[in-house]
DRENLUM-218058 format. One record per residue: x, y, z of N, C-alpha, C, O, CB in turn. Coordinates in Angstrom, 3 decimals, m for minus. Glycine has a CB too. Layout:
     n.xx     n.yy     n.zz    ca.xx    ca.yy    ca.zz     c.xx     c.yy     c.zz     o.xx     o.yy     o.zz    cb.xx    cb.yy    cb.zz
        X        Y        Z        X        Y        Z        X        Y        Z        X        Y        Z        X        Y        Z
...
REM end
This chain:
     n.xx     n.yy     n.zz    ca.xx    ca.yy    ca.zz     c.xx     c.yy     c.zz     o.xx     o.yy     o.zz    cb.xx    cb.yy    cb.zz
    0.821   m1.211    0.000    0.000    0.000    0.000    0.857    1.265    0.000    2.014    1.245    0.419   m0.930    0.004    1.210
    0.283    2.342   m0.466    0.967    3.633   m0.505    0.715    4.371    0.807   m0.435    4.563    1.203    0.487    4.485   m1.719
    1.762    4.775    1.465    1.651    5.474    2.738    1.950    6.956    2.555    2.592    7.355    1.583    2.599    4.860    3.777
    1.488    7.751    3.480    1.765    9.179    3.469    3.242    9.399    3.777    3.785    8.828    4.723    0.866    9.931    4.490
    3.879   10.232    2.969    5.297   10.512    3.159    5.458   11.872    3.818    4.727   12.816    3.514    6.060   10.463    1.813
    6.424   11.960    4.726    6.632   13.167    5.510    8.118   13.489    5.625    8.975   12.677    5.277    6.012   13.014    6.899
    8.402   14.687    6.119    9.751   15.116    6.458    9.830   15.254    7.972    8.942   15.838    8.592   10.124   16.460    5.744
   10.904   14.712    8.575   11.117   14.886   10.005   12.475   15.546   10.219   13.411   15.298    9.459   11.033   13.522   10.757
   12.589   16.382   11.247   13.876   17.038   11.504   14.942   16.027   11.903   14.653   15.029   12.564   13.728   18.096   12.599
   16.180   16.300   11.492   17.303   15.419   11.798   18.520   16.277   12.139   18.837   17.212   11.403   17.611   14.461   10.602
   19.206   15.975   13.241   20.351   16.812   13.640   21.525   16.776   12.656   22.296   17.734   12.591   20.838   16.377   14.996
   21.676   15.694   11.893   22.794   15.582   10.958   22.421   16.004    9.540   23.152   16.761    8.901   23.308   14.163   10.943
   21.290   15.518    9.053   20.893   15.768    7.664   19.899   16.917    7.518   19.475   17.205    6.399   20.295   14.517    7.075
   19.521   17.568    8.577   18.541   18.648    8.669   17.127   18.095    8.535   16.310   18.285    9.435   18.805   19.714    7.589
   16.817   17.408    7.421   15.504   16.787    7.214   15.688   15.376    6.683   16.556   15.134    5.846   14.638   17.625    6.237
   14.870   14.438    7.169   14.860   13.070    6.653   13.469   12.743    6.145   12.463   13.185    6.702   15.300   12.053    7.741
   13.433   11.967    5.088   12.174   11.517    4.529   11.730   10.234    5.228   12.546    9.374    5.562   12.301   11.298    3.010
   10.417   10.125    5.440    9.867    8.933    6.088    8.443    8.700    5.597    7.809    9.590    5.029    9.896    9.076    7.636
    7.957    7.484    5.830    6.568    7.139    5.526    5.844    6.814    6.829    6.395    6.141    7.700    6.490    5.935    4.530
    4.613    7.290    6.958    3.786    6.912    8.098    3.248    5.521    7.789    2.553    5.336    6.790    2.615    7.956    8.362
    3.563    4.539    8.635    3.193    3.152    8.320    2.099    2.600    9.221    1.736    1.429    9.109    4.403    2.267    8.418
    1.569    3.431   10.115    0.474    2.985   10.971   m0.489    4.144   11.137   m0.073    5.275   11.388    0.994    2.478   12.357
   m1.780    3.863   10.999   m2.783    4.913   11.164   m2.682    5.541   12.541   m2.458    4.859   13.541   m4.189    4.355   10.942
   m2.851    6.851   12.574   m2.866    7.582   13.845   m4.276    7.531   14.421   m5.256    7.728   13.702   m2.394    9.064   13.654
   m4.371    7.272   15.694   m5.659    7.281   16.392   m5.583    8.287   17.523   m4.544    8.421   18.168   m6.027    5.862   16.933
   m6.665    8.989   17.767   m6.698    9.998   18.823   m6.161    9.415   20.132   m6.581    8.343   20.569   m8.135   10.530   19.019
   m5.240   10.130   20.737   m4.628    9.678   21.977   m3.269    9.019   21.788   m2.522    8.857   22.753   m5.541    8.729   22.662
   m2.932    8.628   20.532   m1.600    8.053   20.288   m0.536    9.085   20.642   m0.702   10.274   20.369   m1.447    7.595   18.801
    0.543    8.636   21.243    1.615    9.541   21.655    2.731    9.644   20.614    3.669   10.424   20.780    2.196    9.081   22.976
    2.626    8.852   19.534    3.656    8.904   18.494    3.089    8.431   17.166    2.031    7.805   17.105    4.875    8.049   18.889
    3.821    8.747   16.106    3.542    8.236   14.762    4.584    7.172   14.466    5.768    7.371   14.740    3.566    9.387   13.675
    4.164    6.052   13.915    5.125    5.022   13.511    5.550    5.321   12.077    4.733    5.356   11.157    4.509    3.572   13.635
    6.866    5.538   11.918    7.430    5.901   10.623    8.446    4.878   10.174    9.068    4.195   10.987    8.069    7.281   10.681
    8.606    4.780    8.853    9.688    3.992    8.271   10.569    4.961    7.495   10.111    5.625    6.564    9.141    2.829    7.343
   11.842    5.036    7.890   12.789    5.906    7.209   13.215    5.277    5.887   12.926    4.107    5.636   14.016    6.180    8.099
   13.899    6.042    5.045   14.317    5.537    3.731   15.248    4.341    3.835   15.298    3.523    2.917   14.997    6.634    2.946
   15.999    4.217    4.951   16.892    3.070    5.124   16.169    1.871    5.761   16.814    0.931    6.226   18.095    3.472    5.984
   14.834    1.910    5.780   13.967    0.842    6.296   13.905    0.788    7.832   13.250   m0.094    8.387   14.449   m0.493    5.769
   14.576    1.718    8.523   14.521    1.776    9.978   13.128    2.218   10.418   12.551    3.141    9.841   15.602    2.737   10.533
   12.591    1.556   11.442   11.308    1.955   12.019   11.590    2.976   13.124   12.482    2.780   13.950   10.512    0.709   12.579
   10.819    4.065   13.125   11.059    5.164   14.045    9.736    5.618   14.636    8.751    5.772   13.914   11.776    6.335   13.338
    9.708    5.834   15.946    8.526    6.376   16.618    8.725    7.886   16.771    9.601    8.331   17.513    8.290    5.684   18.021
    7.911    8.665   16.067    8.006   10.123   16.097    7.013   10.650   17.126    5.805   10.494   16.943    7.732   10.741   14.685
    7.497   11.276   18.214    6.575   11.743   19.257    5.633   12.822   18.745    6.034   13.699   17.980    7.357   12.273   20.450
    4.376   12.749   19.173    3.364   13.727   18.788    3.057   14.589   20.001    2.717   14.077   21.067    2.069   13.032   18.247
    3.178   15.899   19.832    2.843   16.841   20.895    1.369   17.210   20.732    1.010   17.965   19.829    3.768   18.122   20.851
    0.529   16.680   21.598   m0.914   16.897   21.484   m1.323   18.338   21.770   m2.446   18.737   21.461   m1.646   15.972   22.425
   m0.419   19.121   22.357   m0.758   20.501   22.706   m0.063   21.520   21.810   m0.230   22.724   22.006   m0.397   20.768   24.149
    0.689   21.074   20.861    1.418   21.987   19.982    1.200   21.640   18.524    0.331   20.839   18.181    2.903   21.962   20.302
    1.991   22.247   17.689    1.909   22.019   16.239    3.157   21.302   15.762    3.812   21.755   14.823    1.729   23.355   15.474
    3.492   20.199   16.391    4.741   19.499   16.111    4.576   18.318   15.161    5.330   17.350   15.251    5.346   19.022   17.394
    3.613   18.379   14.261    3.448   17.291   13.298    4.480   17.431   12.185    4.893   18.545   11.863    2.012   17.282   12.711
    4.899   16.316   11.594    5.890   16.414   10.511    5.278   17.048    9.265    4.067   16.996    9.052    6.453   15.021   10.168
    6.146   17.649    8.446    5.718   18.252    7.182    5.428   17.169    6.159    6.145   16.170    6.095    6.789   19.220    6.645
    4.378   17.353    5.352    4.046   16.400    4.289    4.998   16.587    3.111    5.426   17.702    2.813    2.573   16.576    3.829
    5.324   15.470    2.442    6.181   15.508    1.246    5.337   15.734    0.009    4.175   15.334   m0.053    6.993   14.201    1.104
    5.935   16.378   m0.966    5.292   16.548   m2.264    5.382   15.249   m3.054    6.290   14.450   m2.827    5.940   17.711   m3.051
    4.445   15.028   m3.984    4.545   13.841   m4.848    5.829   13.883   m5.684    6.321   14.960   m6.022    3.310   13.741   m5.778
    6.362   12.708   m6.011    7.610   12.620   m6.783    7.534   13.381   m8.100    8.548   13.895   m8.572    7.951   11.167   m7.059
    6.352   13.462   m8.701    6.219   14.133   m9.990    6.593   15.619   m9.899    6.933   16.236  m10.909    4.789   13.985  m10.511
    6.530   16.188   m8.694    6.860   17.605   m8.520    8.316   17.862   m8.151    8.729   19.018   m8.060    5.982   18.195   m7.468
    9.102   16.810   m7.937   10.508   16.990   m7.583   11.246   17.599   m8.774   11.119   17.122   m9.901   11.158   15.635   m7.159
   12.011   18.646   m8.519   12.745   19.333   m9.590   11.923   20.395  m10.291   12.352   20.926  m11.316   13.225   18.335  m10.602
   10.756   20.715   m9.767    9.882   21.737  m10.355   10.585   23.094  m10.302   11.083   23.498   m9.251    8.510   21.798   m9.608
   10.624   23.792  m11.432   11.273   25.104  m11.475   10.455   26.176  m10.761   11.017   27.088  m10.154   11.510   25.520  m12.917
    9.145   26.068  m10.832    8.257   27.051  m10.216    7.801   26.521   m8.860    6.948   25.636   m8.797    7.033   27.358  m11.135
    8.365   27.056   m7.773    8.045   26.553   m6.441    6.568   26.723   m6.088    6.059   26.011   m5.223    8.897   27.256   m5.410
    5.878   27.649   m6.740    4.456   27.815   m6.439    3.630   26.633   m6.949    2.459   26.503   m6.594    3.936   29.115   m7.052
    4.223   25.775   m7.774    3.518   24.596   m8.277    3.546   23.443   m7.270    2.830   22.456   m7.442    4.133   24.144   m9.600
    4.363   23.558   m6.226    4.439   22.490   m5.226    3.142   22.415   m4.426    2.535   23.440   m4.117    5.638   22.716   m4.280
    2.729   21.220   m4.101    1.534   21.037   m3.281    1.762   21.563   m1.873    0.880   22.184   m1.281    1.132   19.559   m3.235
    2.960   21.308   m1.337    3.324   21.742    0.009    4.572   22.592   m0.095    5.594   22.152   m0.622    3.549   20.529    0.966
    4.486   23.800    0.404    5.609   24.727    0.313    6.073   25.059    1.732    5.453   25.856    2.436    5.212   26.026   m0.472
    7.176   24.430    2.132    7.786   24.649    3.439    9.271   24.373    3.297    9.725   23.937    2.238    7.137   23.741    4.548
   10.031   24.622    4.354   11.493   24.527    4.280   11.997   23.198    3.698   12.791   23.221    2.758   12.076   24.717    5.657
   11.562   22.036    4.223   12.123   20.793    3.648   11.748   20.589    2.182   12.538   20.029    1.422   11.651   19.591    4.453
   10.565   21.029    1.770   10.169   20.871    0.369   11.027   21.727   m0.541   11.442   21.278   m1.610    8.697   21.228    0.184
   11.297   22.955   m0.128   12.126   23.841   m0.934   13.560   23.320   m1.016   14.153   23.308   m2.095   12.109   25.260   m0.356
   14.119   22.890    0.112   15.485   22.371    0.111   15.613   21.100   m0.715   16.607   20.917   m1.417   15.942   22.106    1.530
   14.619   20.220   m0.641   14.665   18.986   m1.420   14.535   19.261   m2.916   15.192   18.613   m3.730   13.561   18.035   m0.968
   13.703   20.206   m3.267   13.470   20.523   m4.663   14.716   21.120   m5.293   14.709   21.454   m6.478   12.295   21.479   m4.804
REM end
């Protein structure tokens, strides 16, 4: 199945790409992610803040010259593009 892809902050690479591999249910304290190297990672969710990971743009938009054409326009999307 196709999972939602996101960007998570990383101290070494600045941003890492990951897929959400388990549905989020109200009250969950983390998102289960799979990183590009197949590592499973639990991303903590702050229920009182806005600490959700940024959504990734579809692959078809990678390398787009006009940044306004991106579905999601935020720091990791611009840097990746």
